[in-house]
N, CA, C and O atoms as a MOPAC input file, in Angstrom:
PM7 MOZYME 1SCF
protein

 N    -11.62100 1     7.68200 1     6.56300 1
 C    -10.51700 1     7.85400 1     5.63700 1
 C     -9.31100 1     8.36000 1     6.42000 1
 O     -9.41700 1     9.26900 1     7.24300 1
 N     -8.18400 1     7.75800 1     6.14800 1
 C     -6.96900 1     8.19200 1     6.82900 1
 C     -6.45700 1     9.47400 1     6.18800 1
 O     -6.84200 1     9.83200 1     5.07500 1
 N     -5.58600 1    10.14800 1     6.91100 1
 C     -5.01300 1    11.39600 1     6.41100 1
 C     -4.19600 1    11.15200 1     5.14700 1
 O     -4.26500 1    11.94400 1     4.20700 1
 N     -3.43000 1    10.07400 1     5.11300 1
 C     -2.61400 1     9.77400 1     3.93100 1
 C     -3.47500 1     9.57600 1     2.69000 1
 O     -3.15900 1    10.08100 1     1.61200 1
 N     -4.55000 1     8.84500 1     2.85300 1
 C     -5.43600 1     8.60300 1     1.70300 1
 C     -6.14900 1     9.87900 1     1.27700 1
 O     -6.38300 1    10.09400 1     0.08800 1
 N     -6.49300 1    10.72400 1     2.24000 1
 C     -7.13800 1    12.00200 1     1.91000 1
 C     -6.18900 1    12.88100 1     1.11100 1
 O     -6.60800 1    13.53300 1     0.15500 1
 N     -4.92400 1    12.90800 1     1.48600 1
 C     -3.93200 1    13.70500 1     0.75400 1
 C     -3.75300 1    13.14700 1    -0.65000 1
 O     -3.67100 1    13.91100 1    -1.61200 1
 N     -3.69300 1    11.82900 1    -0.78100 1
 C     -3.55900 1    11.22600 1    -2.10400 1
 C     -4.76500 1    11.52400 1    -2.98100 1
 O     -4.61600 1    11.82000 1    -4.16700 1
 N     -5.95900 1    11.44700 1    -2.40600 1
 C     -7.17200 1    11.74400 1    -3.16600 1
 C     -7.19900 1    13.20500 1    -3.59500 1
 O     -7.55200 1    13.51900 1    -4.73200 1
 N     -6.82600 1    14.09600 1    -2.68300 1
 C     -6.80100 1    15.52400 1    -2.99300 1
 C     -5.79700 1    15.80800 1    -4.11300 1
 O     -6.09700 1    16.56500 1    -5.03700 1
 N     -4.62500 1    15.21300 1    -4.03400 1
 C     -3.61000 1    15.42900 1    -5.06900 1
 C     -4.09100 1    14.90300 1    -6.41900 1
 O     -3.87500 1    15.54600 1    -7.44600 1
 N     -4.73000 1    13.75900 1    -6.42600 1
 C     -5.25100 1    13.20900 1    -7.67000 1
 C     -6.30600 1    14.09500 1    -8.30000 1
 O     -6.30400 1    14.31400 1    -9.51100 1
 N     -7.20600 1    14.60500 1    -7.47500 1
 C     -8.24500 1    15.50300 1    -7.97700 1
 C     -7.62200 1    16.78700 1    -8.51600 1
 O     -8.03000 1    17.28400 1    -9.56500 1
 N     -6.64000 1    17.32100 1    -7.80500 1
 C     -5.98900 1    18.55000 1    -8.26500 1
 C     -5.28600 1    18.34700 1    -9.60500 1
 O     -5.32500 1    19.22900 1   -10.46200 1
 N     -4.64800 1    17.20000 1    -9.79300 1
 C     -3.98300 1    16.92000 1   -11.06800 1
 C     -5.01600 1    16.83400 1   -12.18700 1
 O     -4.82000 1    17.40500 1   -13.26000 1
 N     -6.11300 1    16.12500 1   -11.94100 1
 C     -7.13900 1    16.00200 1   -12.97600 1
 C     -7.76800 1    17.35400 1   -13.31500 1
 O     -8.01600 1    17.64700 1   -14.48500 1
 N     -8.02600 1    18.17500 1   -12.30200 1
 C     -8.58500 1    19.50300 1   -12.54700 1
 C     -7.60100 1    20.36300 1   -13.32700 1
 O     -7.98800 1    21.06300 1   -14.26200 1
 N     -6.33500 1    20.31000 1   -12.94400 1
 C     -5.35400 1    21.14800 1   -13.63000 1
 C     -5.14300 1    20.71300 1   -15.07600 1
 O     -4.91300 1    21.55100 1   -15.94700 1
 N     -5.21800 1    19.42100 1   -15.33600 1
 C     -5.09100 1    18.95700 1   -16.72200 1
 C     -6.29800 1    19.42600 1   -17.54000 1
 O     -6.14300 1    19.84800 1   -18.68600 1
 N     -7.49000 1    19.35500 1   -16.96000 1
 C     -8.68200 1    19.82500 1   -17.66400 1
 C     -8.60500 1    21.33300 1   -17.91600 1
 O     -8.95300 1    21.80100 1   -19.00100 1
 N     -8.14900 1    22.09200 1   -16.91700 1
 C     -8.00600 1    23.53900 1   -17.09400 1
 C     -6.96800 1    23.85300 1   -18.16200 1
 O     -7.14500 1    24.78700 1   -18.94500 1
 N     -5.89100 1    23.08500 1   -18.19900 1
 C     -4.86200 1    23.28200 1   -19.21800 1
 C     -5.42900 1    23.03000 1   -20.60700 1
 O     -5.13400 1    23.76700 1   -21.54800 1
 N     -6.23300 1    22.00000 1   -20.73100 1
 C     -6.78900 1    21.63300 1   -22.03000 1
 C     -7.86200 1    22.60800 1   -22.50400 1
 O     -7.89500 1    22.97900 1   -23.67700 1
 N     -8.73600 1    23.02100 1   -21.59100 1
 C     -9.92300 1    23.75400 1   -22.01500 1
 C     -9.90100 1    25.25800 1   -21.72100 1
 O    -10.68900 1    26.00100 1   -22.30600 1
 N     -9.01400 1    25.72600 1   -20.82800 1
 C     -9.02800 1    27.13500 1   -20.46300 1
 C     -7.78200 1    27.85700 1   -20.96600 1
 O     -7.87000 1    28.76300 1   -21.79500 1
 N     -6.60900 1    27.44300 1   -20.45000 1
 C     -5.36900 1    28.12900 1   -20.82300 1
 C     -4.19000 1    27.19300 1   -20.57200 1
 O     -4.15500 1    26.50800 1   -19.55000 1
 N     -3.22600 1    27.15400 1   -21.48900 1
 C     -2.06400 1    26.27500 1   -21.31800 1
 C     -1.22800 1    26.58400 1   -20.07600 1
 O     -0.47500 1    25.72600 1   -19.61400 1
 N     -1.34900 1    27.78200 1   -19.53800 1
 C     -0.57500 1    28.15100 1   -18.35500 1
 C     -0.96000 1    27.36600 1   -17.10200 1
 O     -0.20500 1    27.33900 1   -16.13000 1
 N     -2.12300 1    26.73300 1   -17.12200 1
 C     -2.53600 1    25.93700 1   -15.96700 1
 C     -1.68200 1    24.68400 1   -15.78800 1
 O     -1.79500 1    23.99100 1   -14.77700 1
 N     -0.82800 1    24.39500 1   -16.76900 1
 C      0.08100 1    23.25600 1   -16.61600 1
 C      0.98600 1    23.45600 1   -15.39700 1
 O      1.47100 1    22.48300 1   -14.81800 1
 N      1.21300 1    24.70400 1   -15.00900 1
 C      2.05900 1    24.97300 1   -13.84700 1
 C      1.41100 1    24.51200 1   -12.54900 1
 O      2.11100 1    24.21300 1   -11.58100 1
 N      0.08800 1    24.45000 1   -12.51600 1
 C     -0.57800 1    23.88200 1   -11.34500 1
 C     -0.26700 1    22.39400 1   -11.23100 1
 O     -0.03900 1    21.88600 1   -10.13300 1
 N     -0.25700 1    21.70500 1   -12.35200 1
 C      0.11400 1    20.28800 1   -12.36700 1
 C      1.55200 1    20.10000 1   -11.90700 1
 O      1.85600 1    19.19000 1   -11.13500 1
 N      2.42600 1    20.96200 1   -12.38600 1
 C      3.83800 1    20.90300 1   -11.98300 1
 C      3.97300 1    21.14500 1   -10.48300 1
 O      4.73500 1    20.44900 1    -9.81100 1
 N      3.24700 1    22.11800 1    -9.95500 1
 C      3.30200 1    22.42300 1    -8.52100 1
 C      2.83600 1    21.24600 1    -7.68300 1
 O      3.47400 1    20.90200 1    -6.68800 1
 N      1.73800 1    20.62900 1    -8.07000 1
 C      1.22100 1    19.47800 1    -7.31000 1
 C      2.22400 1    18.33200 1    -7.35100 1
 O      2.49200 1    17.70900 1    -6.32300 1
 N      2.77400 1    18.05000 1    -8.51300 1
 C      3.75400 1    16.97700 1    -8.63200 1
 C      5.02500 1    17.24600 1    -7.84200 1
 O      5.55800 1    16.34500 1    -7.19300 1
 N      5.51000 1    18.47200 1    -7.89200 1
 C      6.71500 1    18.82700 1    -7.13800 1
 C      6.46300 1    18.74200 1    -5.63400 1
 O      7.33700 1    18.31900 1    -4.87700 1
 N      5.27900 1    19.14000 1    -5.20700 1
 C      4.94200 1    19.06500 1    -3.79000 1
 C      4.86300 1    17.61200 1    -3.33300 1
 O      5.33300 1    17.28200 1    -2.24400 1
 N      4.27800 1    16.74400 1    -4.14500 1
 C      4.23400 1    15.32000 1    -3.80700 1
 C      5.63300 1    14.73000 1    -3.72200 1
 O      5.93700 1    13.93700 1    -2.83000 1
 N      6.47400 1    15.12700 1    -4.66100 1
 C      7.84800 1    14.61200 1    -4.68600 1
 C      8.63000 1    15.04500 1    -3.45000 1
 O      9.28200 1    14.22000 1    -2.80900 1
 N      8.57100 1    16.33700 1    -3.10900 1
 C      9.33400 1    16.81200 1    -1.96200 1
 C      8.77300 1    16.25900 1    -0.65300 1
 O      9.53300 1    16.00100 1     0.28000 1
 N      7.45400 1    16.07300 1    -0.57300 1
 C      6.88700 1    15.55900 1     0.67500 1
 C      7.26300 1    14.09800 1     0.91500 1
 O      7.28800 1    13.64500 1     2.05900 1
 N      7.55400 1    13.36500 1    -0.14800 1
 C      7.99200 1    11.97600 1     0.00900 1
 C      9.34100 1    11.90000 1     0.71700 1
 O      9.61500 1    10.92800 1     1.42100 1
 N     10.18200 1    12.91200 1     0.53900 1
 C     11.50600 1    12.90300 1     1.14100 1
 C     11.58200 1    13.68400 1     2.44800 1
 O     12.32700 1    13.30800 1     3.35300 1
 N     10.81800 1    14.76700 1     2.55100 1
 C     10.92500 1    15.61800 1     3.73300 1
 C      9.84800 1    15.35400 1     4.77000 1
 O     10.03900 1    15.64700 1     5.95000 1
 N      8.71700 1    14.80400 1     4.34400 1
 C      7.60900 1    14.58700 1     5.26000 1
 C      6.76000 1    15.83000 1     5.47700 1
 O      5.76000 1    15.77100 1     6.19200 1
 N      7.13400 1    16.94700 1     4.87800 1
 C      6.38600 1    18.19600 1     5.01000 1
 C      5.35700 1    18.29100 1     3.90100 1
 O      5.70800 1    18.31500 1     2.72100 1
 N      4.08000 1    18.34400 1     4.27700 1
 C      3.00600 1    18.44600 1     3.29900 1
 C      1.98600 1    19.47400 1     3.77800 1
 O      1.25200 1    19.22600 1     4.73500 1
 N      1.94000 1    20.62700 1     3.11300 1
 C      0.99100 1    21.65900 1     3.52500 1
 C     -0.46300 1    21.18600 1     3.49500 1
 O     -1.25300 1    21.56500 1     4.36000 1
 N     -0.82100 1    20.36700 1     2.51300 1
 C     -2.19700 1    19.86900 1     2.43000 1
 C     -2.53400 1    19.00800 1     3.64800 1
 O     -3.64600 1    19.08200 1     4.17000 1
 N     -1.59100 1    18.20000 1     4.10000 1
 C     -1.82600 1    17.35700 1     5.27500 1
 C     -1.99800 1    18.20700 1     6.53000 1
 O     -2.80400 1    17.87500 1     7.39900 1
 N     -1.25300 1    19.29000 1     6.62600 1
 C     -1.37500 1    20.17600 1     7.78400 1
 C     -2.76900 1    20.79600 1     7.82300 1
 O     -3.40500 1    20.84300 1     8.87600 1
 N     -3.23700 1    21.27100 1     6.67300 1
 C     -4.56600 1    21.88700 1     6.60400 1
 C     -5.64100 1    20.84300 1     6.89500 1
 O     -6.57600 1    21.11500 1     7.64800 1
 N     -5.52100 1    19.65900 1     6.31000 1
 C     -6.52100 1    18.61000 1     6.53100 1
 C     -6.55500 1    18.15400 1     7.98200 1
 O     -7.62300 1    17.87000 1     8.52500 1
 N     -5.39100 1    18.08500 1     8.60300 1
 C     -5.33800 1    17.70400 1    10.01600 1
 C     -6.06700 1    18.73100 1    10.87500 1
 O     -6.78100 1    18.36900 1    11.81000 1
 N     -5.88600 1    20.01200 1    10.55700 1
 C     -6.57800 1    21.06800 1    11.30400 1
 C     -8.08000 1    21.03300 1    11.06500 1
 O     -8.85500 1    21.43600 1    11.93300 1
 N     -8.49600 1    20.55600 1     9.90100 1
 C     -9.91200 1    20.43000 1     9.59700 1
 C    -10.52900 1    19.17500 1    10.22500 1
 O    -11.74600 1    18.99200 1    10.19300 1
 N     -9.68800 1    18.32100 1    10.79100 1
 C    -10.18000 1    17.12800 1    11.46500 1
 C    -10.24900 1    15.88700 1    10.60300 1
 O    -10.82400 1    14.88100 1    11.02000 1
 N     -9.68500 1    15.93100 1     9.42800 1
 C     -9.70500 1    14.76500 1     8.54400 1
 C     -8.69100 1    13.74800 1     9.04000 1
 O     -7.53000 1    14.08300 1     9.27600 1
 N     -9.13000 1    12.50900 1     9.19900 1
 C     -8.24000 1    11.42100 1     9.61500 1
 C     -8.07200 1    11.26900 1    11.11200 1
 O     -7.32300 1    10.39600 1    11.55000 1
 N     -8.73800 1    12.08400 1    11.91300 1
 C     -8.56300 1    11.97400 1    13.37200 1
 C     -9.22800 1    10.73900 1    13.94600 1
 O     -8.70900 1    10.14000 1    14.88800 1
 N    -10.37200 1    10.34700 1    13.39400 1
 C    -11.07400 1     9.19600 1    13.95700 1
 C    -10.77900 1     7.90800 1    13.20700 1
 O    -11.46500 1     6.91000 1    13.42600 1
 N     -9.79300 1     7.89500 1    12.34000 1
 C     -9.46400 1     6.70800 1    11.56400 1
 C     -8.99300 1     5.56000 1    12.44300 1
 O     -9.21700 1     4.39900 1    12.10100 1
 N     -8.34100 1     5.85700 1    13.57600 1
 C     -7.83500 1     4.81700 1    14.45000 1
 C     -8.97600 1     4.07300 1    15.15600 1
 O     -8.82100 1     2.90300 1    15.50300 1
 N    -10.10700 1     4.72900 1    15.37000 1
 C    -11.23400 1     4.10400 1    16.03800 1
 C    -12.28500 1     3.58100 1    15.05600 1
 O    -13.30300 1     3.02400 1    15.46700 1
 N    -12.04100 1     3.75700 1    13.79600 1
 C    -12.99100 1     3.31400 1    12.77400 1
 C    -13.01500 1     1.78400 1    12.71600 1
 O    -11.96200 1     1.14800 1    12.68700 1
 N    -14.18200 1     1.20900 1    12.69900 1
 C    -14.31600 1    -0.24600 1    12.69700 1
 C    -13.90300 1    -0.91000 1    11.39800 1
 O    -13.52000 1    -2.08000 1    11.41500 1
 N    -13.96400 1    -0.22100 1    10.28400 1
 C    -13.62300 1    -0.83700 1     9.00900 1
 C    -12.23300 1    -0.46300 1     8.50700 1
 O    -11.87900 1    -0.81200 1     7.38100 1
 N    -11.45500 1     0.22000 1     9.29400 1
 C    -10.10200 1     0.65100 1     8.88200 1
 C     -9.08700 1    -0.44500 1     9.09900 1
 O     -7.90500 1    -0.25800 1     8.80900 1

């Protein structure tokens, strides 16, 4: 999995979790959804993505260039 796809998957999961938390736990969790969306929006223009930095340090996406099915 490439780093870009990992970030997209992580963001999607976070949005789904935050919507579920908003529905079933407390309406204030909507701010988590807002934070994820705002972070995606700003990273599209600035290229700065904290999740990508953390994932890169964890080694996600490093071997994607040598992957046979990529």
